[in-house]
N, C-alpha and C positions, 0 to 999 in steps of 0.2 A: 597702461594696459595691463589687465590682470591675469594672471597666469592660471586662476581659477576656473575650471571647467565643470559644468554641471554634467553629471552622468546622464546620458540619453538612453532610455530602455528601447529596445527593438519594438516593432509593431506588434510581433505576437505576445510580448509580455503585456503590453497595453490592453491588446484584446483579451489576453485573459483576465487581468485585473479588473475588467469591466462586465465581467460575466456575472449572471444572476445566481449566486449558490444558495439562495434560499428558496429557488424554484419547487424543490421537492417536498417541502415541509408539509404541505397538505395534500399531497399525492398519498393514493394507497402505496402500500409496500409493493403490490404486484406493479404498479405503473412507474414506480421509481428506479432509476438508473443507477448501478453501482459499477466502480470499477474497483477489481481486486489487485493490489499490489503486494508484491514482496521485493525487499532489497537484500542480496547477499553483499555482506561487507568484509573487509579484511580483519574486523575484530569488532568490539563492542565499546571501544574508548571515544573520546571526542575526536581524537586526531585519526582514526580509522575512517578509510573511504569506501564508496560504493564500488563494487566490481561489477555485478549485473543487476539490473531490473526487468522483473518480469510482470505482466499486468495482462488481464483480460477484462471483457464487459460481461454483465449480466442483468437483464431486464425481464420482467415476467417471471420472475424464478427459473429462468433459462441461461445457461452460460453458452456464449456465443464465441466458440472455439476458432470462428473464421476471423475474428477480430483479436488479433494477440500483439503484444508489445514484449520484445526481446531486446534488451539492448547491453552493450558491454561497454563500461567504461573505463577504469583502471585498476591496476593490481600492484601491491607493494610485495617484492620479492623477500622472501626469508620469514613471512609470517606462518602461523599455523592455518590461514586459509589457503595457503599455496598447495598445502598437501590434500585438502579437499576439492579445490576448484581446480588446481592446476596452472601453469603459469598462461597468464591472459596478456593481451598486449595492452600497453600504455596508449590513450588516446590523446591527440592533440588538442588544443584549445578550440582551434577552429572546428574539428570534430565533435567536441563535446558540445559546441553551441547549436549543431545540427541535432545532436540528440536530446538536447534539452528542449528545443522547438518541438520535436516530434513527441516527446513526452507530456509536454503541457497540452499540446493539441490532442491526444489520446485520453488524457484526463478531462480535461474541459471542466464543466462545472458538476460532473458526476459526485456522487457520495464515494468517498475513498473507504476501502474496507481492507483491513488486514489482519493477521493474529499478531497481538501485542504492536499494533500499528504505530504507536507514537515513537518508537525508536527509527521505522521506517520513514516516517514523515520528516522526523529532524534530520536524518541523513539527506533525505532529498533536499530539503532547504539548505543544509549545509553546501551540497552539490552546486546547487543552482546560484546560490549567493555568492560562491567563489568566482563566478564568471558575471552575475548581476547582483552586484551588493545591496543587500537588505531585503531580498526577495522572500517571500514567505508563501507557502500554499494557503489559500482561503478556503478550500473544500471543506464541507462536514466530513467527520470521520466516525466510522464505526467500529469498534475494536472487538472481534469475534470471541476473543479471551473473556472480556468484560461480560459480553452477552451471555456466553456460556456459564459463566459464574452466576449471574444474575438469575438465571433460569432453572440452575441446578445447584443451588448455594449448599444445601445441606451435604449433598454427595462430595461436593469437592472440597470442602471443609474438614469433614470426616475422613474421606479416603485418598484424597490428593494432597491435601494440606495448604488449600487456600488457592486463591488465584495466580499468586507469583509464582506458583509450580505447575501452572495448567499450560503444558506445552502442545505444540500442534499435535503431535503423535498421539498423544493421551486424549485429546477431543477426536482425533480421527478415528481411534480404536472405539471409542464409545459409540459412533454413529456407523459403524461398519465400512468407513471410508478408506479404500485402499492406501496404504502408504507408500508412494512410488515417486521416483526422481527428487527424493528428499535431498535439501540442502542445495536445490537449484532454484532460482527465482521462479522460473516458470511452473515447475513441480509444485514449490510450496504453495504459489499463488492459487493453481488449481484445485489443490487439497483445500483451501481456506475457501474457495469459491463454492465447493460441494458444503463446507460445513455451513456457510452462511445460508445456503438453500435449506438445510435442516431448521436452523434456527430462526429463520423467517416462518417457516411451516409452524414451528412451535409457537412464535409470537401470535399468529394469527388464531392458534388454539386458546390462548390467552386472552383474546379478543383484543389485540393490539393490530389496529389496521392502517393507521398511517405512519409516515417515518417521524412525525413529530412526536408521536405517542411513543415510539420506540426508542427516541432520544431521552 
């Protein structure tokens, strides 16, 4: 008798993995669906964990505030994040599985958008793979920081110091977006969503009409 057991993925992981993640490529920007995500973490290191995730959906250059994702995961006491976010409850493994299913159902095959989004995606992958080993998000990704730098390179090289210094606050100030609920997952996601609206309009002015052209 073998003691080796193959890990069995739940049905919602299988359903996610079978989605068509290229479906938006030839769609117009206005017809594409985006999910704007922000993850607040206990820090920026490899061992740091997600505290909260906030997300919302945008389609047709409109943010649908009726459809929101607001999740609380875990918190490490005694970190700098405690001073910003306060004490947050730990979630059990069972609760984490429920939250992960809710997250993947919310994201679906939509294009993921965020400001410096590669960090958030890496942390979401870390979170999910801690329960379902080897998991990785398959969604196409747009980084609003990279888009902003692409469309305004001279300004940010000469006045801001390059895209590495292009923080969300600076981007929002440039487009007159109110800086509200900063360093909360939903607050930062909402500011990023508003920034995306401006950037997509700017892309249209530059005759970029489809998602594949934007990539």
